[in-house]
C-alpha positions in Angstrom: 47.5 166.2 -56.8 48.5 167.5 -60.1 52.1 166.1 -60.1 51.3 162.8 -58.5 47.7 161.8 -59.2 46.1 159.0 -57.2 43.8 157.7 -59.9 44.6 154.5 -61.8 46.9 155.2 -64.7 47.6 153.1 -67.8 51.1 151.6 -67.9 52.1 154.1 -70.6 51.1 157.0 -68.4 53.1 155.7 -65.5 56.2 155.4 -67.8 55.9 159.2 -68.4 56.4 159.9 -64.7 60.2 160.0 -65.2 59.7 162.8 -67.8 57.5 164.7 -65.4 60.3 164.4 -62.8 62.7 166.1 -65.1 60.3 168.9 -66.0 59.6 169.6 -62.4 63.2 169.6 -61.5 63.9 172.3 -64.1 61.2 174.5 -62.6 62.0 173.8 -58.9 65.8 173.8 -58.9 66.3 177.5 -59.8 63.7 178.5 -57.2 65.3 176.3 -54.4 68.7 177.7 -55.3 67.6 181.3 -55.0 65.7 180.7 -51.8 68.8 179.0 -50.4 71.0 181.9 -51.3 68.6 184.2 -49.5 68.6 181.8 -46.5 64.9 181.0 -46.7 65.7 177.3 -47.4 68.5 174.9 -46.5 70.4 173.0 -49.1 68.6 169.9 -48.1 65.2 171.3 -49.0 62.2 168.8 -49.1 61.3 170.4 -52.5 64.3 168.7 -54.0 63.3 165.4 -52.6 59.8 165.9 -53.9 61.1 166.0 -57.4 62.6 162.5 -57.3 61.0 159.0 -57.3 57.7 160.0 -58.8 56.7 156.4 -59.4 57.1 155.5 -55.8 55.1 158.5 -54.7 52.4 157.6 -57.2 52.3 154.1 -55.8 51.9 155.5 -52.2 49.1 157.7 -53.3 47.4 154.8 -55.2 47.6 152.7 -52.0 46.1 155.5 -49.9 43.2 155.9 -52.3 42.4 152.2 -52.5 42.6 151.8 -48.7 40.3 154.8 -48.4 37.8 153.2 -50.6 38.0 150.0 -48.6 37.6 151.9 -45.3 34.5 153.6 -46.7 33.0 150.3 -47.7 33.5 148.9 -44.2 32.1 151.9 -42.4 29.4 153.2 -44.6 27.6 150.0 -45.8 24.9 148.3 -43.9 26.6 145.1 -42.7 23.3 143.3 -42.3 22.6 143.2 -46.0 23.5 139.8 -47.5 23.8 137.9 -50.8 23.9 134.2 -51.5 27.2 132.8 -52.8 28.7 129.3 -53.3 27.3 126.1 -54.6 24.7 123.8 -53.2 26.4 120.4 -52.5 24.3 117.4 -53.4 24.5 114.7 -50.8 26.0 111.4 -52.0 26.0 107.9 -50.5 27.2 107.7 -46.9 30.4 105.9 -48.0 31.2 108.5 -50.7 32.6 111.2 -48.4 33.8 113.2 -51.4 30.6 112.9 -53.3 30.2 113.0 -57.1 33.5 113.5 -58.9 35.4 113.8 -55.6 35.9 117.6 -56.0 33.0 118.8 -53.9 35.3 119.0 -50.9 37.0 122.0 -52.5 33.7 123.8 -53.4 32.5 126.7 -51.3 29.2 125.6 -49.8 26.2 127.8 -50.5 25.6 130.4 -47.7 24.9 134.1 -47.3 27.7 136.7 -47.0 27.5 140.4 -46.4 27.3 142.8 -49.4 30.3 144.6 -47.7 32.5 141.4 -47.9 31.4 140.8 -51.5 32.4 144.4 -52.6 35.6 144.2 -50.6 36.6 141.0 -52.3 35.8 142.6 -55.7 38.0 145.6 -54.7 40.8 143.2 -53.7 40.7 141.5 -57.1 40.6 144.7 -59.0 43.7 145.8 -57.1 45.5 142.6 -58.1 44.3 143.0 -61.7 45.8 146.5 -61.7 49.0 145.1 -60.2 49.4 142.6 -63.1 49.4 145.5 -65.6 51.7 147.7 -63.6 55.5 148.2 -63.4 57.4 146.4 -60.6 57.3 149.3 -58.1 53.6 149.9 -58.4 52.8 146.2 -58.6 54.6 145.5 -55.3 52.7 148.3 -53.7 49.3 147.1 -55.1 50.0 143.6 -53.9 50.7 144.9 -50.4 47.5 147.0 -50.7 45.4 144.0 -51.6 46.6 142.1 -48.5 45.9 145.2 -46.4 42.3 145.4 -47.7 41.7 141.9 -46.1 43.5 143.0 -42.9 41.2 146.0 -42.7 38.2 143.7 -42.7 39.5 141.6 -39.8 40.5 144.7 -37.9 37.4 146.9 -38.5 34.3 144.7 -38.7 34.7 142.9 -35.4 35.4 146.3 -33.7 32.7 148.2 -35.4 30.0 145.6 -34.8 31.3 144.2 -31.6 28.0 144.4 -29.7 25.9 143.0 -32.6 28.3 140.1 -33.2 28.2 139.2 -29.4 24.4 139.6 -29.0 22.7 138.9 -32.4 22.9 135.4 -33.8 22.3 136.4 -37.4 25.1 139.0 -37.3 27.5 136.5 -35.8 26.6 134.0 -38.5 27.2 136.6 -41.2 30.6 137.4 -39.8 31.4 133.7 -39.7 30.4 133.2 -43.3 32.4 136.3 -44.4 35.6 135.0 -42.8 35.1 131.5 -44.2 34.5 133.1 -47.6 37.7 135.1 -47.4 39.6 132.1 -46.1 38.4 130.0 -49.1 39.4 132.7 -51.6 42.8 133.2 -50.0 43.6 129.5 -50.6 43.9 130.0 -54.3 44.1 133.8 -54.9 47.9 133.8 -54.7 48.3 130.9 -57.1 45.9 132.5 -59.5 47.7 135.8 -59.7 51.2 134.3 -59.4 50.8 133.0 -63.0 49.7 136.4 -64.3 52.9 138.2 -63.3 54.7 137.6 -66.5 56.7 140.8 -67.0 60.4 140.6 -66.7 60.5 143.1 -63.9 57.8 141.2 -61.9 59.9 138.0 -61.2 60.3 138.9 -57.5 56.6 139.5 -57.1 55.8 136.3 -58.9 57.8 134.4 -56.3 56.4 136.1 -53.3 52.8 136.5 -54.3 50.7 134.5 -51.7 47.5 134.9 -49.6 47.4 131.4 -48.1 49.1 132.7 -44.9 45.9 134.8 -44.2 43.7 131.7 -44.1 44.4 130.7 -40.4 43.5 134.2 -39.0 40.2 134.3 -41.0 39.3 130.7 -39.8 40.1 131.6 -36.3 37.9 134.7 -36.4 35.1 132.6 -38.0 35.3 130.0 -35.2 35.4 132.7 -32.6 32.4 134.6 -33.8 30.1 131.5 -34.2 31.6 129.7 -31.2 30.9 132.5 -28.8 27.3 133.0 -29.9 26.7 129.3 -29.6 28.0 129.4 -26.0 25.7 132.3 -25.3 22.7 130.3 -26.7 23.7 127.4 -24.5 23.6 129.7 -21.5 20.2 131.0 -22.6 18.9 127.5 -22.9 20.2 126.8 -19.3 18.2 129.7 -18.1 15.1 128.7 -20.0 15.3 124.9 -19.4 18.1 123.7 -17.2 17.4 125.9 -14.3 13.7 125.0 -14.3 14.1 121.2 -14.2 16.8 120.9 -11.5 14.4 119.0 -9.2 12.9 116.8 -12.0 15.1 113.7 -11.0 13.7 113.8 -7.4 10.1 114.2 -8.7 10.3 111.0 -10.7 9.2 109.0 -7.6 5.8 110.8 -7.5 2.7 108.9 -8.6 0.7 111.9 -9.7 1.2 115.1 -11.6 3.4 117.6 -9.6 4.7 121.0 -10.2 8.1 119.7 -11.3 6.4 117.8 -14.2 4.6 120.9 -15.3 7.8 122.9 -15.1 9.5 120.3 -17.3 6.8 120.7 -20.0 6.9 124.5 -19.8 10.7 124.5 -20.0 10.6 122.2 -23.1 8.2 124.6 -24.8 10.4 127.6 -23.9 13.5 125.9 -25.2 11.8 124.7 -28.4 10.5 128.2 -29.1 14.0 129.7 -28.6 15.6 127.2 -30.9 12.9 127.8 -33.5 13.6 131.5 -33.4 17.3 130.8 -33.8 16.6 128.5 -36.7 14.8 131.3 -38.6 17.8 133.5 -38.1 20.4 130.9 -39.2 18.8 128.7 -41.8 19.0 131.2 -44.7 22.5 132.4 -43.6 24.6 129.5 -42.7 25.6 126.7 -45.1 23.6 123.5 -44.6 26.5 121.7 -43.0 27.3 124.4 -40.5 23.6 125.0 -39.7 23.1 121.3 -39.0 26.2 121.0 -36.8 25.4 124.3 -34.9 21.7 123.6 -34.4 22.3 119.9 -33.6 24.7 121.0 -30.9 22.1 123.2 -29.3 19.4 120.6 -29.6 21.8 118.2 -27.8 22.3 120.8 -25.1 18.5 120.8 -24.5 18.3 117.0 -24.6 21.2 116.7 -22.2 19.4 118.8 -19.5 16.6 116.2 -19.4 18.8 113.1 -19.8 21.0 114.2 -16.9 18.0 114.6 -14.6 16.5 111.3 -15.6 19.8 109.4 -15.3 20.3 110.7 -11.7 16.8 109.6 -10.6 17.0 106.7 -8.1 13.3 105.9 -8.0 11.0 106.3 -11.1 7.3 105.5 -10.7 5.1 104.1 -13.4 3.2 107.4 -13.9 6.5 109.2 -14.1 7.7 106.8 -16.7 4.7 107.4 -18.9 5.2 111.2 -18.4 8.8 111.0 -19.5 8.0 108.9 -22.5 5.4 111.4 -23.7 7.6 114.3 -22.9 10.6 112.9 -24.9 8.4 111.9 -27.8 7.0 115.5 -27.9 10.5 116.8 -27.8 11.8 114.8 -30.8 8.7 115.4 -32.8 8.8 119.1 -32.3 12.6 119.3 -33.0 12.5 117.3 -36.2 11.8 120.3 -38.3 14.8 122.2 -36.8 17.4 119.5 -37.5 17.2 116.1 -39.1 19.4 114.4 -36.5 21.9 115.3 -33.7 24.6 113.2 -31.9 22.3 112.7 -28.9 19.1 112.1 -30.9 19.3 108.2 -30.7 20.2 108.3 -27.0 17.3 110.6 -26.2 14.9 108.5 -28.2 16.1 105.3 -26.7 15.6 106.6 -23.1 12.1 107.8 -24.1 11.2 104.4 -25.5 12.6 102.7 -22.5 10.1 104.5 -20.3 7.2 102.8 -22.1 8.7 99.2 -22.0 8.4 96.4 -19.6 11.3 94.1 -18.7 10.5 91.6 -21.4 10.4 94.4 -24.0 13.7 95.7 -22.9 15.3 92.2 -23.1 13.9 91.6 -26.6 15.1 94.9 -28.0 18.6 94.6 -26.6 19.6 92.5 -29.6 17.9 95.0 -32.0 20.4 97.7 -31.1 17.7 100.1 -29.7 19.9 100.9 -26.7 23.3 100.9 -28.5 23.6 104.7 -27.6 23.0 103.9 -23.9 25.8 102.3 -21.9 25.2 99.1 -20.0 25.9 100.9 -16.8 23.3 103.6 -17.6 20.7 101.0 -18.6 21.3 99.1 -15.4 20.7 102.3 -13.4 17.5 103.0 -15.2 16.2 99.4 -14.8 17.0 99.5 -11.0 15.3 102.9 -10.6 12.2 101.9 -12.7 11.4 98.3 -11.8 10.9 96.6 -8.5 13.1 93.7 -7.5 12.1 90.5 -9.2 13.6 87.4 -10.7 13.3 88.7 -14.3 14.9 92.0 -13.3 17.8 90.2 -11.7 18.4 88.1 -14.8 18.3 91.1 -17.0 20.8 92.9 -14.7 23.1 89.9 -14.8 23.0 90.0 -18.6 23.9 93.7 -18.7 26.7 93.0 -16.2 28.1 90.3 -18.5 28.0 92.8 -21.4 30.0 95.3 -19.3 32.8 92.8 -18.7 33.2 92.1 -22.4 
């Protein structure tokens, strides 16, 4: 520790390491020679090797110390503590996909990351700042260390918090954001520091300095953590909703309130409450775009459970039609505060409106595009199941058949 300190040194102090080598050699060499003559040591004594290449040994010690700090950050900090980073992107016109000055696509969207990730990023930058001021040998080691700091995060956090990431939506979202944050920083970190390596002995490092190769692993981990928790939420929704309404399609022929209708209402309430709880966990953590996509996907999952049962019905009574219409309106109204819109929203709304229409209303609204999210084949099946055979129904079915052939 005395001969090769691990603490950060100024460049002038590192340059004195060669003088320390010579001084130590003068002390050690007579001792090794005498011990060799007395057969206590061999001529290839490790003590002789210890007196050479002090700068490399200092670099190794410095690397070990920095990685030790990184390891302590990862193990000893509460991973659930977060801070808000990034910029809030203002939505522009629909046709202006880049928005504003066209540079918002490169901006890191506002979200919450862990305090651990923030401090680790700061440690990584401090390490690179030290590398810029160091000699070639130490600079190369510090560059390697900065990359290893990021590798430590990918290796330790998923392993240390494996159960929380798999079971707790908020923790999975935090890990997702951390990985997206590091991926975003790695895109430009190498270019930023490449320009700072201006010393003559840093030419090789200037050419090799890069972090962009670490972007794909971080993005893959981000997708994995959030994707798996979304799949788990879909399974939970199936247990809460899908499994309870398996007989709803057959119950559509009934003319009075039956247990299957009550189960459908109860299941909707359970699914809505679960999504509301999930929204509270995610809304302050995920970026607006990722939250909208994730929550929209889960809302669509719930909508799909009901749409599948209604579409498979072969006989829908008038009371059942009114029940479905009210149920679907209740669903969209109660989901509107969770997500503004989802891919299946228009389809779900259109089927709900259909249930309160007569044949004349359906024909009049066809030209208005109300059913553009419902295929002609699906609309034909709904009309056949809902309305008795009549001349008006046959004309409407012929019209839909003609549309299918176009």
